[in-house]
C-alpha positions in Angstrom: -22.7 151.9 -19.6 -22.9 148.3 -18.2 -20.7 147.3 -15.3 -17.5 145.5 -16.3 -16.5 142.1 -15.2 -13.0 143.2 -14.2 -13.1 146.9 -13.1 -9.3 147.3 -13.1 -9.1 146.7 -16.9 -9.7 149.3 -19.5 -13.3 150.1 -20.1 -12.9 151.0 -23.7 -13.9 147.6 -25.0 -17.6 146.6 -25.1 -16.8 142.9 -25.1 -15.8 142.9 -21.4 -19.2 143.9 -20.3 -21.4 141.5 -18.2 -24.4 140.0 -19.9 -27.8 141.2 -18.6 -30.0 138.4 -17.3 -32.9 137.7 -19.7 -31.1 139.2 -22.7 -30.0 137.3 -25.8 -27.0 135.1 -25.0 -25.3 134.7 -28.3 -22.0 132.9 -28.1 -19.3 133.1 -30.7 -18.1 129.5 -30.0 -21.5 128.0 -30.8 -21.6 129.8 -34.0 -18.1 128.7 -35.0 -18.9 125.1 -33.9 -22.0 125.0 -36.2 -20.0 126.1 -39.2 -17.6 123.1 -38.8 -19.2 120.3 -40.8 -16.1 118.2 -41.5 -13.7 117.7 -38.7 -10.2 116.7 -39.8 -8.5 115.8 -36.5 -8.9 112.3 -35.2 -7.8 111.5 -31.7 -7.3 107.9 -30.8 -7.8 107.1 -27.1 -6.1 103.9 -25.9 -7.1 102.2 -22.7 -4.9 102.9 -19.6 -2.5 99.9 -19.4 -0.7 101.2 -16.3 -3.4 99.7 -14.1 -2.6 96.1 -15.2 -0.1 94.6 -12.8 2.4 92.3 -14.3 3.9 90.9 -11.1 7.4 91.0 -12.6 9.4 91.6 -9.5 7.6 88.9 -7.6 8.2 86.5 -10.5 11.9 87.3 -10.6 12.1 86.7 -6.8 10.3 83.3 -7.2 12.4 82.3 -10.1 15.7 83.1 -8.5 15.1 82.1 -4.9 11.9 79.9 -4.6 11.8 78.1 -8.0 9.7 75.3 -6.6 8.9 72.7 -9.4 9.7 75.5 -12.0 6.6 77.4 -11.0 8.7 80.6 -10.6 9.9 80.2 -14.2 6.3 79.8 -15.5 5.2 82.8 -13.5 8.1 84.8 -15.0 7.1 83.7 -18.5 3.5 84.9 -17.9 4.8 88.2 -16.5 6.7 88.8 -19.6 3.7 88.0 -21.7 1.7 90.6 -19.8 4.4 93.2 -20.6 4.3 92.3 -24.3 0.5 92.5 -24.4 0.5 95.9 -22.7 2.8 97.2 -25.4 0.4 95.9 -28.1 -2.6 97.4 -26.2 -4.3 94.0 -25.8 -5.8 94.9 -22.4 -8.0 91.8 -22.1 -5.2 89.4 -22.8 -2.9 91.3 -20.4 -5.4 91.0 -17.6 -5.8 87.2 -18.2 -2.1 86.6 -18.2 -1.6 88.8 -15.1 -4.2 86.6 -13.3 -2.3 83.5 -14.4 1.1 85.0 -13.4 -0.3 85.9 -9.9 -1.7 82.3 -9.5 1.7 80.8 -10.3 3.5 83.3 -8.0 1.1 82.4 -5.2 1.5 78.7 -5.7 5.3 79.0 -5.9 5.6 81.1 -2.8 3.2 79.0 -0.8 4.8 75.7 -1.8 8.3 77.0 -1.2 7.4 78.5 2.2 5.7 75.2 3.3 8.8 73.3 2.1 11.1 75.5 4.0 8.9 75.2 7.0 9.1 71.4 6.8 12.8 71.5 6.5 13.1 73.6 9.7 10.7 71.3 11.5 12.7 68.2 10.5 16.0 69.9 11.5 14.6 70.8 14.9 13.0 67.4 15.5 14.9 64.7 13.6 13.1 61.4 12.8 15.9 59.4 14.5 14.8 60.3 18.0 11.6 58.3 17.8 
């Protein structure tokens, strides 16, 4: 009798035995797989859209607080387009619109920060002193 794979289990079954090296290795799964000639199950795999960042919160912040020359509004519009394209599984379009939303968010944030910096400089050093 061949040694069993799990010695604590019952030894009445011959299917629990360990295969001998060099012996024939017939596998039930391969035989079953060969008999399947016409698979009927179709699995559709969609690309992972969670990796596309839509910059939605940054766009909301720029729209509400730093809407410099309406760039925050444009960034918000592109962020919403990214969300729509992610729902439709248009990954390439979502990536392109995400890049555009990021560009408008950076421009809006930089211009608003530089404008606020200029305001503070002019408040500290008024032009009437010169």
